[in-house]
ROVEXMI-137621 format. One record per residue (C-alpha): residue in three letters; residue number from 1; x, z, y. Coordinates in steps of 0.05 Angstrom, whole numbers, plus 32768, in hexadecimal, padded with zeros to 4 digits. Layout:
N
<rec residu="Ala" num="NUM" X="X" Z="Z" Y="Y"/>
...
END
This chain:
156
<rec residu="Met" num="1" X="80B7" Z="807C" Y="7FC7"/>
<rec residu="Lys" num="2" X="80BC" Z="8030" Y="7FC6"/>
<rec residu="Leu" num="3" X="807A" Z="800C" Y="7FBD"/>
<rec residu="Ser" num="4" X="8094" Z="7FE9" Y="7F7E"/>
<rec residu="Glu" num="5" X="80A4" Z="802D" Y="7F5F"/>
<rec residu="Ala" num="6" X="8061" Z="804A" Y="7F75"/>
<rec residu="Ile" num="7" X="803B" Z="800F" Y="7F56"/>
<rec residu="Leu" num="8" X="805E" Z="801B" Y="7F13"/>
<rec residu="Leu" num="9" X="8053" Z="8066" Y="7F15"/>
<rec residu="Gly" num="10" X="800C" Z="805F" Y="7F2D"/>
<rec residu="Asp" num="11" X="7FF9" Z="8030" Y="7EF5"/>
<rec residu="Gly" num="12" X="7FFE" Z="806B" Y="7EC5"/>
<rec residu="Leu" num="13" X="7FD4" Z="8098" Y="7EF1"/>
<rec residu="Lys" num="14" X="7F93" Z="8071" Y="7EF0"/>
<rec residu="Ser" num="15" X="7F69" Z="8040" Y="7EC9"/>
<rec residu="Ala" num="16" X="7F70" Z="7FF9" Y="7EE0"/>
<rec residu="Asp" num="17" X="7F38" Z="7FDF" Y="7F0C"/>
<rec residu="Ala" num="18" X="7F48" Z="7FA4" Y="7F37"/>
<rec residu="Ser" num="19" X="7F06" Z="7FAB" Y="7F5D"/>
<rec residu="Glu" num="20" X="7F17" Z="7FF0" Y="7F79"/>
<rec residu="Trp" num="21" X="7F50" Z="8009" Y="7FA5"/>
<rec residu="Ile" num="22" X="7F46" Z="8051" Y="7F8C"/>
<rec residu="Thr" num="23" X="7F05" Z="806E" Y="7F72"/>
<rec residu="Pro" num="24" X="7EEE" Z="80B0" Y="7F91"/>
<rec residu="Asp" num="25" X="7F06" Z="80D7" Y="7F54"/>
<rec residu="Gly" num="26" X="7F49" Z="80B3" Y="7F55"/>
<rec residu="Ala" num="27" X="7F40" Z="809D" Y="7F0C"/>
<rec residu="Cys" num="28" X="7F3E" Z="8052" Y="7F18"/>
<rec residu="Gly" num="29" X="7F5C" Z="8020" Y="7F47"/>
<rec residu="Cys" num="30" X="7F87" Z="7FE4" Y="7F55"/>
<rec residu="Ala" num="31" X="7FD3" Z="7FE0" Y="7F58"/>
<rec residu="Phe" num="32" X="7FD6" Z="7FF6" Y="7FA1"/>
<rec residu="Gly" num="33" X="7FA4" Z="802E" Y="7F94"/>
<rec residu="Gly" num="34" X="7FD0" Z="8046" Y="7F5C"/>
<rec residu="Ala" num="35" X="800C" Z="8044" Y="7F8B"/>
<rec residu="Leu" num="36" X="7FE7" Z="8070" Y="7FBC"/>
<rec residu="Leu" num="37" X="7FD6" Z="80A1" Y="7F83"/>
<rec residu="Ala" num="38" X="801F" Z="80A2" Y="7F6F"/>
<rec residu="Cys" num="39" X="8031" Z="80B7" Y="7FB6"/>
<rec residu="Gly" num="40" X="7FFF" Z="80F0" Y="7FB6"/>
<rec residu="Ile" num="41" X="7FC2" Z="80CF" Y="7FD6"/>
<rec residu="Thr" num="42" X="7F84" Z="80E5" Y="7FB1"/>
<rec residu="Gly" num="43" X="7F41" Z="80C3" Y="7FA8"/>
<rec residu="Glu" num="44" X="7F26" Z="80F7" Y="7FD7"/>
<rec residu="Asp" num="45" X="7F5B" Z="80E6" Y="800C"/>
<rec residu="Phe" num="46" X="7F4A" Z="809D" Y="8005"/>
<rec residu="Ala" num="47" X="7EFE" Z="80A8" Y="8008"/>
<rec residu="Pro" num="48" X="7EF6" Z="809D" Y="8053"/>
<rec residu="Ile" num="49" X="7F1B" Z="805B" Y="804F"/>
<rec residu="Arg" num="50" X="7EF2" Z="8046" Y="8013"/>
<rec residu="Ser" num="51" X="7EB2" Z="8057" Y="8039"/>
<rec residu="Glu" num="52" X="7ECA" Z="802E" Y="8075"/>
<rec residu="Met" num="53" X="7ED7" Z="7FF2" Y="8047"/>
<rec residu="Tyr" num="54" X="7E92" Z="7FF7" Y="8028"/>
<rec residu="Leu" num="55" X="7E71" Z="7FFE" Y="806C"/>
<rec residu="Met" num="56" X="7E92" Z="7FBD" Y="8082"/>
<rec residu="Gly" num="57" X="7E78" Z="7F9D" Y="8042"/>
<rec residu="His" num="58" X="7EB1" Z="7FA1" Y="800F"/>
<rec residu="Glu" num="59" X="7E85" Z="7F80" Y="7FDA"/>
<rec residu="Asn" num="60" X="7E65" Z="7F50" Y="800C"/>
<rec residu="Pro" num="61" X="7E7E" Z="7F09" Y="7FFE"/>
<rec residu="Leu" num="62" X="7E81" Z="7EFD" Y="804A"/>
<rec residu="Val" num="63" X="7EB5" Z="7F34" Y="8050"/>
<rec residu="Ser" num="64" X="7EF7" Z="7F1A" Y="8035"/>
<rec residu="Leu" num="65" X="7F2C" Z="7F3F" Y="800E"/>
<rec residu="Ala" num="66" X="7F58" Z="7F31" Y="804B"/>
<rec residu="Asp" num="67" X="7F28" Z="7F5A" Y="8077"/>
<rec residu="Thr" num="68" X="7F2A" Z="7F97" Y="804A"/>
<rec residu="Cys" num="69" X="7F76" Z="7F91" Y="8042"/>
<rec residu="Arg" num="70" X="7F7D" Z="7F8F" Y="808D"/>
<rec residu="Val" num="71" X="7F56" Z="7FD0" Y="8093"/>
<rec residu="Leu" num="72" X="7F81" Z="7FF1" Y="805E"/>
<rec residu="Ala" num="73" X="7FC4" Z="7FD7" Y="8078"/>
<rec residu="Glu" num="74" X="7FB6" Z="7FF7" Y="80BC"/>
<rec residu="Lys" num="75" X="7FA6" Z="803D" Y="80A1"/>
<rec residu="Glu" num="76" X="7FD7" Z="8075" Y="80B2"/>
<rec residu="Met" num="77" X="7FDF" Z="808B" Y="806A"/>
<rec residu="Val" num="78" X="7FF7" Z="8045" Y="8058"/>
<rec residu="Arg" num="79" X="8023" Z="803D" Y="8096"/>
<rec residu="Lys" num="80" X="8046" Z="807F" Y="8087"/>
<rec residu="Leu" num="81" X="8058" Z="806A" Y="8041"/>
<rec residu="Trp" num="82" X="8068" Z="8020" Y="804A"/>
<rec residu="Pro" num="83" X="806C" Z="800E" Y="8094"/>
<rec residu="Trp" num="84" X="8080" Z="7FC6" Y="8083"/>
<rec residu="Ile" num="85" X="8042" Z="7FB5" Y="805B"/>
<rec residu="Thr" num="86" X="800F" Z="7F84" Y="8077"/>
<rec residu="Ala" num="87" X="7FC8" Z="7F6F" Y="8064"/>
<rec residu="His" num="88" X="7FE6" Z="7F30" Y="8046"/>
<rec residu="His" num="89" X="8012" Z="7F5A" Y="8017"/>
<rec residu="Leu" num="90" X="7FD5" Z="7F83" Y="8002"/>
<rec residu="Glu" num="91" X="7FAC" Z="7F45" Y="7FF5"/>
<rec residu="Leu" num="92" X="7FE3" Z="7F27" Y="7FC9"/>
<rec residu="Ile" num="93" X="7FEB" Z="7F69" Y="7FA3"/>
<rec residu="Ser" num="94" X="7F9F" Z="7F6A" Y="7F98"/>
<rec residu="Arg" num="95" X="7F9C" Z="7F22" Y="7F80"/>
<rec residu="Met" num="96" X="7FD8" Z="7F2C" Y="7F53"/>
<rec residu="Tyr" num="97" X="7FBB" Z="7F6B" Y="7F35"/>
<rec residu="Tyr" num="98" X="7F7A" Z="7F47" Y="7F28"/>
<rec residu="Ala" num="99" X="7FA4" Z="7F15" Y="7EFF"/>
<rec residu="Val" num="100" X="7FC5" Z="7F50" Y="7EDB"/>
<rec residu="Asn" num="101" X="7F80" Z="7F6B" Y="7EC9"/>
<rec residu="Asn" num="102" X="7F6C" Z="7F27" Y="7EAD"/>
<rec residu="Ser" num="103" X="7FAD" Z="7F22" Y="7E84"/>
<rec residu="Glu" num="104" X="7FC3" Z="7EE6" Y="7EAE"/>
<rec residu="Ser" num="105" X="8001" Z="7F0B" Y="7EC8"/>
<rec residu="Ser" num="106" X="8027" Z="7F4C" Y="7EBF"/>
<rec residu="Leu" num="107" X="8031" Z="7F8B" Y="7EE7"/>
<rec residu="Glu" num="108" X="807C" Z="7F7D" Y="7EE2"/>
<rec residu="Thr" num="109" X="8073" Z="7F3A" Y="7F06"/>
<rec residu="Leu" num="110" X="804B" Z="7F5C" Y="7F3D"/>
<rec residu="Val" num="111" X="8081" Z="7F92" Y="7F44"/>
<rec residu="Lys" num="112" X="80B8" Z="7F5D" Y="7F49"/>
<rec residu="Val" num="113" X="8092" Z="7F3B" Y="7F83"/>
<rec residu="Val" num="114" X="808C" Z="7F7E" Y="7FA7"/>
<rec residu="Gln" num="115" X="80D6" Z="7F8C" Y="7F9B"/>
<rec residu="Gly" num="116" X="80E6" Z="7F4B" Y="7FBE"/>
<rec residu="Trp" num="117" X="80BE" Z="7F61" Y="7FFA"/>
<rec residu="Glu" num="118" X="80E0" Z="7FA4" Y="7FFA"/>
<rec residu="Lys" num="119" X="8125" Z="7F83" Y="7FFB"/>
<rec residu="Arg" num="120" X="8112" Z="7F5B" Y="8038"/>
<rec residu="Leu" num="121" X="80E4" Z="7F8A" Y="805E"/>
<rec residu="Ala" num="122" X="80EB" Z="7FD3" Y="8049"/>
<rec residu="Pro" num="123" X="811D" Z="8003" Y="8068"/>
<rec residu="Glu" num="124" X="8161" Z="8009" Y="8046"/>
<rec residu="Ser" num="125" X="8153" Z="804F" Y="802C"/>
<rec residu="Pro" num="126" X="8109" Z="8060" Y="8022"/>
<rec residu="Leu" num="127" X="80F1" Z="80A2" Y="803C"/>
<rec residu="Ala" num="128" X="80F2" Z="80DA" Y="8009"/>
<rec residu="Glu" num="129" X="80BA" Z="80FE" Y="802D"/>
<rec residu="Pro" num="130" X="807D" Z="80E6" Y="8053"/>
<rec residu="Val" num="131" X="808A" Z="80D8" Y="809C"/>
<rec residu="Ser" num="132" X="806D" Z="810B" Y="80CB"/>
<rec residu="Tyr" num="133" X="8059" Z="80FB" Y="8112"/>
<rec residu="Gly" num="134" X="807E" Z="8129" Y="8141"/>
<rec residu="Thr" num="135" X="80B4" Z="8121" Y="8175"/>
<rec residu="Cys" num="136" X="80D9" Z="80E0" Y="816B"/>
<rec residu="Glu" num="137" X="8121" Z="80D6" Y="817A"/>
<rec residu="Pro" num="138" X="8147" Z="8093" Y="8178"/>
<rec residu="Ala" num="139" X="816F" Z="8083" Y="813A"/>
<rec residu="Gln" num="140" X="8199" Z="8046" Y="8128"/>
<rec residu="Pro" num="141" X="8182" Z="8002" Y="8142"/>
<rec residu="Arg" num="142" X="8165" Z="7FD4" Y="810E"/>
<rec residu="Leu" num="143" X="814E" Z="7F8C" Y="810A"/>
<rec residu="Thr" num="144" X="8104" Z="7F82" Y="8110"/>
<rec residu="Val" num="145" X="80D9" Z="7F44" Y="810F"/>
<rec residu="Ala" num="146" X="80DB" Z="7F43" Y="815B"/>
<rec residu="Gly" num="147" X="8127" Z="7F4C" Y="815E"/>
<rec residu="Val" num="148" X="8151" Z="7F8B" Y="8164"/>
<rec residu="Gly" num="149" X="8127" Z="7FC9" Y="816B"/>
<rec residu="Lys" num="150" X="8130" Z="8014" Y="8168"/>
<rec residu="Leu" num="151" X="8120" Z="8038" Y="8128"/>
<rec residu="Glu" num="152" X="8105" Z="807D" Y="8138"/>
<rec residu="Arg" num="153" X="810A" Z="80B8" Y="810A"/>
<rec residu="Cys" num="154" X="80D2" Z="80EA" Y="8114"/>
<rec residu="Thr" num="155" X="80E1" Z="8134" Y="8112"/>
<rec residu="Gln" num="156" X="80B2" Z="816F" Y="8113"/>
END
């Protein structure tokens, strides 16, 4: 599922809370938390990441949003769903969703920004199923930031 689609679907699965990624019960969260919920990630699945963020001081003013976004962007559950996403993308989504919660912007505006990223960065045809780590075999070459690379399709 594309991230833009997951954000829209996820918005109906939770109560809006720009201060939380996903609450332990999965009832509240931000735009990206809702996207994770839409893709089947539960509050329980997210709990270890949430704990890690709180241990590093998620609410500590000395720990930036960029720091917590970096932690989240590197997590396997995120990489499997949207391998192109970076901490910078997550930070922008978080800041934009904060504006949505304060009636300074709209969810549709946020989704349009994400769709722009998807056009430039996401694979041509998003995966219908989560990627599994198994034996990898080469597929078609594709352009990457570093140049031409090999896209690998993982099989069981």
